[in-house]
C-alpha positions as CSV (number, residue, x, y, z in Angstrom):
1,M,30.9,-16.7,0.7
2,L,29.9,-13.4,-0.8
3,V,26.8,-14.8,-2.3
4,G,25.7,-16.3,1.1
5,V,26.2,-12.9,2.8
6,L,24.2,-11.1,0.1
7,V,21.4,-13.7,0.2
8,T,21.2,-13.4,4.0
9,F,21.1,-9.6,3.8
10,L,18.3,-9.6,1.2
11,V,16.3,-12.1,3.2
12,V,16.6,-10.0,6.4
13,I,15.5,-6.9,4.4
14,L,12.5,-8.8,2.9
15,V,11.4,-10.1,6.3
16,L,11.6,-6.6,7.9
17,Y,9.5,-5.3,5.0
18,L,6.9,-8.0,5.5
19,I,6.8,-7.3,9.2
20,N,6.0,-3.7,8.5
21,M,3.0,-4.8,6.4
22,L,1.5,-6.9,9.2
23,P,-1.6,-5.4,10.9
24,I,-0.2,-5.7,14.4
25,D,0.5,-3.1,17.1
26,G,3.8,-1.2,17.3
27,R,5.2,-3.1,20.3
28,A,4.9,-6.5,18.6
29,K,6.4,-5.1,15.4
30,Q,9.4,-3.7,17.3
31,I,10.0,-7.1,19.1
32,A,9.8,-8.9,15.7
33,R,12.2,-6.5,14.1
34,V,14.7,-6.9,16.9
35,I,14.5,-10.7,16.7
36,V,15.0,-10.7,12.9
37,I,17.9,-8.3,13.1
38,I,19.6,-10.5,15.8
39,I,19.1,-13.7,13.7
40,G,20.4,-11.8,10.6
41,V,23.6,-10.6,12.4
42,V,24.3,-14.1,13.8
43,S,23.9,-15.6,10.3
44,L,26.2,-13.0,8.8
45,L,28.8,-13.8,11.5
46,K,28.5,-17.5,10.6
47,Y,29.3,-16.7,7.0
48,L,32.3,-14.6,8.1
49,T,33.4,-17.6,10.2
50,V,33.4,-15.7,13.5
51,F,31.5,-18.5,15.2
């Protein structure tokens, strides 16, 4: 369980970093960040058996 949480956290951090590197405008980056964070939180909650 702990490994799954750690891997999910690292993947979210990596995707957020890659989004920052994309040459797109600020509004699109903000929307992408919010989507990635929401998906990450839902995944972490699945590992913690909330859902």
